[in-house]
C-alpha positions as CSV (number, residue, x, y, z in Angstrom):
1,X,127.4,158.9,107.9
2,X,124.9,157.2,109.4
3,X,121.8,159.0,110.6
4,X,119.7,155.8,111.2
5,X,118.5,155.1,114.7
6,X,115.1,154.3,116.6
7,X,115.5,156.9,119.0
8,X,116.0,161.0,119.5
9,X,117.0,162.5,116.1
10,X,117.8,166.1,118.6
11,X,121.5,165.2,118.3
12,X,121.4,165.1,114.5
13,X,123.5,168.2,114.0
14,X,126.1,166.9,116.4
15,X,126.4,163.7,114.1
16,X,126.9,165.8,112.0
17,X,129.5,167.3,113.1
18,X,131.2,165.0,114.5
19,X,131.3,161.9,112.1
20,X,129.4,159.8,114.3
21,X,126.6,158.0,113.3
22,X,123.6,159.0,115.5
23,X,122.7,156.3,117.5
24,X,126.4,156.4,119.1
25,X,126.0,159.8,119.7
26,X,122.4,159.2,121.7
27,X,124.5,156.7,123.3
28,X,127.8,158.9,124.3
29,X,125.0,162.0,125.3
30,X,123.5,159.5,127.7
31,X,125.8,158.5,129.3
32,X,127.1,161.6,129.8
33,X,123.9,163.1,131.1
34,X,124.1,159.8,133.1
35,X,127.4,161.0,134.7
36,X,126.2,163.9,135.8
37,X,123.5,162.4,137.7
38,X,125.3,160.6,139.2
39,X,127.2,163.5,140.1
40,X,124.5,165.1,141.8
41,X,122.8,161.9,143.3
42,X,125.6,161.6,145.3
43,X,125.7,165.3,146.5
44,X,121.8,166.6,146.8
45,X,120.0,163.2,147.2
46,X,122.7,161.8,149.7
47,X,120.9,159.2,151.4
48,X,122.4,160.6,154.5
49,X,119.7,163.9,153.7
50,X,117.4,161.7,151.2
51,X,115.1,158.5,151.5
52,X,115.1,155.2,149.4
53,X,112.3,156.6,148.4
54,X,112.9,159.0,146.6
55,X,116.3,158.1,145.4
56,X,114.2,154.9,143.7
57,X,111.8,156.9,142.1
58,X,115.2,159.3,141.1
59,X,117.1,156.3,139.5
60,X,113.9,154.7,137.7
61,X,112.6,158.2,136.2
62,X,116.0,158.7,134.6
63,X,117.1,155.4,133.5
64,X,113.3,155.8,131.6
65,X,114.0,158.8,130.0
66,X,117.6,157.2,129.0
67,X,116.1,154.3,127.2
68,X,113.4,156.0,125.3
69,X,115.9,159.0,124.6
70,X,118.0,156.2,123.1
71,X,115.9,153.8,121.5
72,X,112.2,155.3,120.8
73,X,109.6,153.0,120.8
74,X,111.8,149.9,120.9
75,X,112.4,150.6,125.1
76,X,109.0,149.2,124.9
77,X,110.5,145.6,124.7
78,X,112.8,146.5,127.9
79,X,109.6,147.5,130.5
80,X,107.3,144.3,128.9
81,X,110.2,142.0,130.3
82,X,110.5,144.0,133.8
83,X,107.2,144.2,133.9
84,X,106.2,140.5,133.1
85,X,109.3,138.8,135.6
86,X,107.8,141.2,138.5
87,X,105.0,139.0,137.9
88,X,106.5,136.3,138.2
89,X,108.4,137.3,141.0
90,X,105.5,138.5,142.5
91,X,103.0,135.0,142.3
92,X,104.5,132.7,141.6
93,X,106.4,130.1,144.2
94,X,110.1,130.7,145.3
95,X,110.9,126.1,144.8
96,X,110.0,127.2,141.7
97,X,110.4,130.6,140.5
98,X,114.4,130.7,139.6
99,X,113.1,128.5,136.5
100,X,110.2,130.0,135.5
101,X,111.8,133.9,135.5
102,X,115.1,132.3,133.6
103,X,113.1,130.5,130.8
104,X,110.7,133.5,130.6
105,X,113.8,136.2,130.6
106,X,115.6,134.0,128.2
107,X,113.1,133.0,125.7
108,X,112.3,136.9,125.1
109,X,115.8,137.8,124.9
110,X,115.8,135.2,121.9
111,X,112.9,136.2,120.7
112,X,114.9,140.2,120.2
113,X,117.5,138.4,119.2
114,X,116.0,136.1,116.5
115,X,114.3,139.8,114.7
116,X,117.7,141.2,115.0
117,X,118.5,139.2,112.2
118,X,115.5,138.1,110.2
119,X,113.3,141.5,111.3
120,X,116.5,143.8,110.7
121,X,119.2,141.9,109.2
122,X,123.2,142.1,109.7
123,X,122.9,146.0,109.7
124,X,121.6,146.8,112.5
125,X,122.4,150.0,114.9
126,X,126.0,149.1,116.7
127,X,123.8,150.1,119.3
128,X,120.5,148.8,119.8
129,X,117.7,148.2,122.5
130,X,118.4,144.5,122.7
131,X,122.2,145.8,124.6
132,X,119.6,146.9,127.6
133,X,117.6,143.7,127.6
134,X,120.1,142.1,128.0
135,X,121.3,143.9,131.1
136,X,117.7,143.6,132.1
137,X,117.8,140.2,131.5
138,X,120.9,139.1,133.3
139,X,119.4,141.4,136.4
140,X,115.9,139.6,137.1
141,X,117.2,136.4,136.6
142,X,120.2,136.6,139.2
143,X,117.4,138.1,141.7
144,X,114.8,135.4,141.1
145,X,118.3,132.4,142.0
146,X,118.6,134.5,144.9
147,X,115.3,134.3,146.2
148,X,115.0,130.8,145.7
149,X,118.5,130.5,147.5
150,X,117.3,133.1,150.4
151,X,113.6,131.4,151.0
152,X,113.3,127.6,149.4
153,X,116.9,126.6,150.1
154,X,119.1,126.2,153.6
155,X,121.2,127.9,154.5
156,X,123.9,124.6,154.9
157,X,122.9,124.2,151.3
158,X,123.7,127.0,149.8
159,X,128.0,128.3,149.1
160,X,129.1,130.9,150.7
161,X,128.5,133.1,147.3
162,X,124.8,132.1,147.6
163,X,124.7,132.7,151.4
164,X,126.2,136.1,150.9
165,X,123.2,137.6,148.6
166,X,120.8,135.0,149.2
167,X,117.2,137.0,149.8
168,X,114.7,136.9,152.4
169,X,112.1,138.9,151.2
170,X,110.6,139.7,147.7
171,X,111.7,143.4,146.7
172,X,108.7,146.3,146.4
173,X,107.7,147.1,142.6
174,X,109.5,150.3,143.4
175,X,112.8,148.3,144.4
176,X,112.4,147.0,141.9
177,X,111.9,149.1,139.4
178,X,114.8,150.7,140.9
179,X,117.1,147.5,140.6
180,X,115.9,146.8,136.8
181,X,116.0,150.4,134.8
182,X,118.3,152.5,137.0
183,X,119.6,155.3,134.7
184,X,123.4,153.8,136.4
185,X,123.0,151.2,134.2
186,X,120.3,151.0,132.6
187,X,122.9,151.1,129.4
188,X,126.1,149.9,129.7
189,X,125.5,147.7,132.9
190,X,127.5,146.5,135.2
191,X,124.5,143.7,136.5
192,X,124.9,144.4,139.8
193,X,123.9,142.3,142.8
194,X,120.6,143.6,144.1
195,X,121.7,143.1,147.9
196,X,124.4,145.9,146.8
197,X,122.6,147.9,145.0
198,X,119.6,148.2,148.4
199,X,123.1,148.6,150.5
200,X,124.4,151.6,148.4
201,X,120.6,153.1,147.3
202,X,120.0,153.1,152.0
203,X,123.4,154.3,152.4
204,X,124.5,151.4,154.0
205,X,127.6,150.3,151.2
206,X,130.2,151.9,153.3
207,X,130.2,151.0,156.8
208,X,129.3,147.3,156.2
209,X,132.6,147.7,153.9
210,X,134.6,148.3,157.1
211,X,138.1,146.9,156.8
212,X,141.0,145.8,158.9
213,X,144.0,147.0,158.0
214,X,147.5,147.1,159.9
215,X,146.1,146.4,163.0
216,X,143.8,148.9,162.8
217,X,139.7,148.8,162.4
218,X,139.5,151.3,159.3
219,X,136.0,153.5,159.9
220,X,133.5,151.7,157.2
221,X,131.2,154.2,158.2
222,X,133.5,157.3,156.4
223,X,132.6,157.3,152.8
224,X,135.7,157.6,151.1
225,X,135.4,160.4,147.9
226,X,135.4,158.6,144.6
227,X,137.3,161.6,143.0
228,X,139.9,160.2,142.3
229,X,139.1,156.9,141.4
230,X,136.3,158.7,138.7
231,X,139.1,161.1,137.5
232,X,141.4,158.0,136.3
233,X,138.6,156.0,134.9
234,X,137.7,159.4,133.0
235,X,141.4,160.4,131.7
236,X,141.2,155.9,130.3
237,X,137.7,156.6,128.6
238,X,139.5,159.4,126.7
239,X,141.7,157.5,125.4
240,X,140.0,154.8,124.5
241,X,137.9,157.0,122.1
242,X,140.7,157.8,120.5
243,X,141.7,154.7,119.8
244,X,138.7,153.4,119.1
245,X,137.9,156.1,116.3
246,X,141.6,156.0,114.8
247,X,142.0,152.1,114.8
248,X,139.3,150.8,114.2
249,X,138.7,152.7,110.5
250,X,142.5,151.5,110.2
251,X,142.2,148.4,110.7
252,X,138.5,147.5,110.6
253,X,138.9,143.1,111.1
254,X,136.2,142.1,108.8
255,X,139.1,142.6,106.3
256,X,141.0,139.3,107.4
257,X,138.2,137.5,105.3
258,X,138.8,139.3,102.4
259,X,139.2,137.4,99.7
260,X,141.1,139.3,98.1
261,X,143.1,140.3,101.3
262,X,143.5,136.7,101.5
263,X,145.1,136.2,97.7
264,X,147.4,138.7,97.9
265,X,148.4,139.2,101.4
266,X,151.4,136.9,102.5
267,X,150.9,134.7,105.4
268,X,152.9,136.9,108.1
269,X,151.0,139.6,106.8
270,X,147.9,138.4,107.3
271,X,148.5,137.2,111.3
272,X,149.8,140.0,111.9
273,X,146.6,141.8,111.1
274,X,145.0,139.6,112.6
275,X,146.1,140.5,115.6
276,X,146.4,144.5,115.0
277,X,142.5,144.1,114.0
278,X,140.7,142.6,116.7
279,X,142.9,144.4,119.5
280,X,141.6,147.8,117.9
281,X,138.1,146.3,118.7
282,X,138.5,146.3,122.1
283,X,139.0,150.3,123.3
284,X,135.5,150.2,122.1
285,X,134.2,147.7,125.2
286,X,136.8,149.4,127.3
287,X,135.3,153.1,126.7
288,X,132.4,151.8,127.2
289,X,132.7,149.8,130.4
290,X,134.6,152.4,132.5
291,X,132.8,155.0,131.6
292,X,129.8,152.8,133.2
293,X,132.2,152.9,135.8
294,X,133.0,156.2,135.8
295,X,129.0,156.9,136.3
296,X,128.4,154.2,138.8
297,X,131.5,155.2,141.5
298,X,130.2,159.2,141.1
299,X,127.0,158.0,142.6
300,X,129.1,156.3,145.1
301,X,128.1,152.9,144.0
302,X,131.3,150.5,143.7
303,X,133.0,150.6,147.1
304,X,134.7,148.0,148.0
305,X,136.4,148.3,151.2
306,X,140.9,149.0,151.2
307,X,143.4,147.6,149.4
308,X,146.6,146.8,151.9
309,X,148.0,149.8,151.6
310,X,145.0,151.6,153.2
311,X,143.5,152.8,150.1
312,X,139.7,152.7,149.2
313,X,139.1,150.5,146.9
314,X,136.3,150.8,144.1
315,X,136.1,147.8,141.9
316,X,133.5,145.8,143.6
317,X,131.6,146.0,139.6
318,X,134.0,146.6,137.7
319,X,133.7,144.8,134.6
320,X,137.4,144.8,133.0
321,X,140.5,144.4,134.3
322,X,142.9,146.5,130.7
323,X,146.2,146.3,131.9
324,X,145.6,142.1,133.1
325,X,143.8,141.5,129.2
326,X,146.3,143.5,127.7
327,X,149.5,141.8,129.9
328,X,147.2,138.2,129.8
329,X,149.6,135.4,129.2
330,X,146.8,132.7,128.7
331,X,143.6,132.1,127.9
332,X,142.2,132.2,131.2
333,X,143.3,135.1,132.8
334,X,141.4,136.8,129.5
335,X,138.3,135.2,130.7
336,X,138.8,136.0,134.6
337,X,139.4,139.8,133.3
338,X,136.9,140.6,130.2
339,X,132.9,141.2,131.0
340,X,133.7,140.4,134.8
341,X,130.4,140.9,136.1
342,X,128.6,138.5,133.3
343,X,131.3,135.5,133.9
344,X,129.7,136.1,137.4
345,X,126.4,135.7,136.2
346,X,126.9,133.0,134.4
347,X,128.7,131.4,137.2
348,X,126.1,132.0,139.9
349,X,123.3,131.2,137.5
350,X,124.4,128.4,135.1
351,X,128.1,126.4,136.5
352,X,127.8,126.0,140.1
353,X,124.5,125.0,139.8
354,X,124.8,122.5,136.6
355,X,125.6,119.2,137.7
356,X,127.0,117.8,134.2
357,X,129.1,119.8,132.0
358,X,129.1,122.8,133.2
359,X,132.1,124.4,131.3
360,X,129.9,123.3,128.2
361,X,127.2,125.0,129.6
362,X,127.9,128.2,131.0
363,X,129.2,129.0,126.7
364,X,126.3,127.7,125.4
365,X,124.6,130.0,127.5
366,X,126.9,132.6,127.3
367,X,126.7,132.5,123.1
368,X,122.7,132.3,123.3
369,X,122.5,135.7,125.9
370,X,125.0,137.0,123.7
371,X,122.9,136.9,120.3
372,X,121.6,134.0,117.8
373,X,124.8,135.3,114.9
374,X,126.2,131.6,113.7
375,X,129.4,134.2,114.7
376,X,128.6,133.8,118.5
377,X,128.2,130.4,118.4
378,X,131.4,129.8,117.0
379,X,133.2,131.5,118.7
380,X,132.1,130.3,121.9
381,X,131.8,126.6,120.7
382,X,135.5,126.5,120.1
383,X,136.3,128.8,122.8
384,X,135.4,126.2,125.1
385,X,137.8,123.4,123.3
386,X,140.1,126.1,123.7
387,X,140.0,126.0,127.4
388,X,139.8,122.9,128.4
389,X,143.2,122.4,125.7
390,X,144.9,125.3,127.2
391,X,144.1,124.0,130.7
392,X,145.2,120.2,129.6
393,X,148.5,122.0,127.7
394,X,149.6,123.9,130.8
395,X,149.1,121.4,133.7
396,X,151.7,119.3,130.9
397,X,154.2,121.4,130.2
398,X,154.3,123.0,134.1
399,X,155.7,119.4,135.1
400,X,157.6,118.4,132.3
401,X,161.3,118.5,133.5
402,X,163.2,119.5,130.6
403,X,166.6,119.9,131.7
404,X,167.2,123.5,131.3
405,X,164.4,127.2,132.0
406,X,163.9,129.5,129.3
407,X,164.8,132.7,130.3
408,X,161.7,135.1,132.6
409,X,162.3,137.4,129.3
410,X,161.7,134.8,126.8
411,X,158.8,132.6,128.2
412,X,156.8,136.1,129.0
413,X,156.9,137.1,125.6
414,X,156.1,133.5,123.7
415,X,153.8,133.2,126.0
416,X,152.2,136.5,125.6
417,X,151.9,136.4,122.0
418,X,150.7,132.3,121.6
419,X,148.0,133.7,124.0
420,X,147.3,136.9,122.2
421,X,147.3,135.6,118.1
422,X,144.9,132.7,119.5
423,X,142.1,134.8,121.4
424,X,142.2,136.8,118.4
425,X,141.8,133.7,116.2
426,X,138.8,132.5,118.2
427,X,137.1,135.4,118.6
428,X,136.9,137.4,114.7
429,X,133.6,134.9,113.6
430,X,131.8,137.3,116.6
431,X,133.0,140.3,115.0
432,X,132.6,139.0,111.7
433,X,128.9,137.7,112.4
434,X,128.0,135.5,110.1
435,X,129.4,131.6,108.9
436,X,130.7,132.2,104.9
437,X,133.2,135.5,106.1
438,X,134.6,133.3,109.0
439,X,135.1,129.8,107.7
440,X,136.8,131.9,104.3
441,X,139.1,133.3,106.9
442,X,140.0,129.6,108.8
443,X,140.1,127.7,105.3
444,X,142.9,130.0,104.4
445,X,144.6,128.9,107.5
446,X,143.7,125.2,107.0
447,X,141.9,125.3,110.7
448,X,145.4,125.3,112.1
449,X,145.1,125.6,115.3
450,X,141.5,124.1,115.5
451,X,144.0,121.1,114.6
452,X,146.3,121.7,117.4
453,X,143.6,122.0,119.6
454,X,141.9,118.6,118.8
455,X,145.3,116.8,118.6
456,X,146.1,118.0,122.4
457,X,143.0,116.9,123.5
458,X,143.4,113.2,122.6
459,X,147.3,113.5,122.9
460,X,147.9,114.7,126.2
461,X,146.5,113.1,129.5
462,X,143.7,114.0,131.0
463,X,145.1,114.6,134.6
464,X,149.2,114.7,135.7
465,X,152.0,113.2,138.1
466,X,155.1,114.4,137.6
467,X,157.0,113.4,135.0
468,X,159.8,111.3,135.3
469,X,158.7,110.8,139.5
470,X,156.5,108.8,141.1
471,X,153.2,110.5,143.4
472,X,150.6,108.7,144.8
473,X,147.4,108.6,143.8
474,X,145.6,110.1,145.8
475,X,141.9,109.7,146.4
476,X,139.0,113.0,146.6
477,X,137.3,112.2,150.5
478,X,136.8,114.4,153.1
479,X,140.5,112.9,154.1
480,X,141.9,114.8,151.6
481,X,140.0,117.6,151.8
482,X,140.8,118.3,155.1
483,X,144.9,117.8,154.1
484,X,145.2,114.6,155.4
485,X,147.2,113.0,153.4
486,X,150.3,116.2,153.5
487,X,152.6,113.6,154.2
488,X,152.3,111.5,151.5
489,X,152.7,114.6,149.0
490,X,156.8,114.7,148.2
491,X,158.5,117.8,148.7
492,X,156.0,121.3,149.1
493,X,153.9,122.2,146.3
494,X,154.4,126.1,145.6
495,X,151.5,128.2,146.1
496,X,149.9,130.5,143.3
497,X,147.4,133.2,144.1
498,X,144.6,133.8,141.4
499,X,140.8,134.0,140.5
500,X,140.0,131.2,141.8
501,X,137.6,129.4,139.0
502,X,135.0,127.7,141.8
503,X,134.9,131.1,143.8
504,X,134.3,134.6,142.7
505,X,136.5,136.4,140.5
506,X,136.8,139.6,142.6
507,X,137.9,136.9,144.8
508,X,141.5,135.6,145.1
509,X,142.1,132.0,146.0
510,X,145.8,130.3,147.4
511,X,145.8,127.2,146.7
512,X,148.4,124.7,145.4
513,X,148.9,125.4,140.6
514,X,149.0,120.8,140.5
515,X,145.6,119.5,139.9
516,X,143.4,121.5,141.6
517,X,140.7,123.3,139.4
518,X,140.2,119.9,138.2
519,X,139.5,118.1,141.4
520,X,138.2,120.7,143.7
521,X,135.2,121.2,140.8
522,X,134.8,117.3,141.0
523,X,134.8,117.6,144.7
524,X,132.3,120.7,145.0
525,X,130.5,119.8,142.4
526,X,131.0,116.3,141.0
527,X,127.7,114.4,141.6
528,X,127.8,111.3,144.9
529,X,128.6,108.4,142.3
530,X,132.1,110.0,141.0
531,X,133.6,111.6,144.3
532,X,136.1,108.9,145.9
533,X,137.7,108.6,142.5
534,X,141.2,108.8,142.4
535,X,143.3,111.7,140.6
536,X,146.9,111.9,139.8
537,X,147.9,114.9,141.7
538,X,151.5,116.6,144.0
539,X,149.4,118.5,146.3
540,X,146.6,118.0,148.6
541,X,143.3,118.7,146.8
542,X,141.8,121.6,148.9
543,X,141.4,125.5,148.2
544,X,142.0,127.9,150.8
545,X,139.9,131.5,149.7
546,X,139.8,133.0,153.8
547,X,139.8,130.8,156.6
548,X,135.9,130.7,156.1
549,X,135.6,130.3,152.9
550,X,137.0,126.7,153.5
551,X,135.7,125.4,156.1
552,X,132.0,126.2,154.7
553,X,133.5,124.6,151.9
554,X,134.6,121.5,153.5
555,X,131.5,121.4,155.8
556,X,129.6,121.4,152.6
557,X,131.2,118.4,150.8
558,X,131.0,116.0,154.8
559,X,127.7,117.3,154.9
560,X,126.0,115.3,152.1
């Protein structure tokens, strides 16, 4: 039994009875305390009978208590970051506020991350104070960019997403403390947008989500009950806790790099063990993120309108979609449904703002945010190459006429196996942390997937027309965006409904699946000199994510 912790030892007897490390017991206990407090906040400190000031005080005070209980005096690092960032938010110019906050918060976080290796070593506790610090870094940088967008930029220069979250005033000190330290997200997130959080505190998060359904306007001011969703998520939490405790001990990921196991086990055994051992790690994240989501929902936070059947949705701040992850048949589906709020943060502060190599820059920021363990950088650097290669291969095989179509079930099974195995192969260094065991594992497999990825990037072309057919070169111009080249397109283009790479992950974008991702990225974010270049495509290069989004995107490009 591991009794090391930087926080309270009050639950040491419970740790002894359960056999779990004390820091994990403290974390789970604090999360369930937060769940009880969330229920009380909704029932007894409801915005209809409690002022926003009181709700802010309760949220910040309880969050402060939880972080001190879990991490002791190390929680001081979180308070220092919060105070420093608020000083910058208050006194810095709006033109540079986002840059100052980004450098300050990321710099402080990386300083703490370095101490995890050079001060504490690799044997640090499974839950440590850098976790809340990572979440606060997300929050303060998001807030800084939103203040910059609202006070320093013209609305016409903002994307639809930026317009929605742009702030026209700086927050008060109490609002800032409540946003960064609230008990619902202090330990396990998720990162939420400031305007959504303030709407929740003030009780405006229900009526602003008024939704049309079946020709009728559902009364958004009527607060739907989160209880059915909360109970469902708690059931998932209980199941994941059992799976993690049993599977993680039976299939430790570190065994993949064990020299004796590599020497004695057959290749097929090792590949099966790789897949199972990495899958066995996921329930830990499912447990933490689903419980955090349930806590927020129990407080009344997370309502996201109604679905097509008129049922209330509570996925505004959900951090994952377990079903889509476990049934994913391509890497992008896993990326889109894993740690969703962090993906949105990366997109909003990096991907949509970096003028060159946005994918590489986003992966670099993600690695730096996670920490300075070498295994993180091995995983994220490989991730850039693997995603580019899978995208290119996917486009190639979609347009390759083989003369026959494999059975649907066979395609799904093969795609699932390839996807899950590839993710396990790439993610293993993230779990091993160090370079030596990671290289030992890869060298034992002769780096075969790395070699396949490099060959894919070298041999397959960057853009495609249908193989064996002739299609016009459609220039990426205003006319193309407006769909004026539709007549030159041969045949109808299949419609694909999935999260668009340049829109919010939580919004579905209906677009053609022929090179849209590649073309639309260049249209919207490439330098002016790059616009007008031709791409081989079989459909007009435009996306539609609702009439208003499409119109804004088109106007944004035309005005440049």
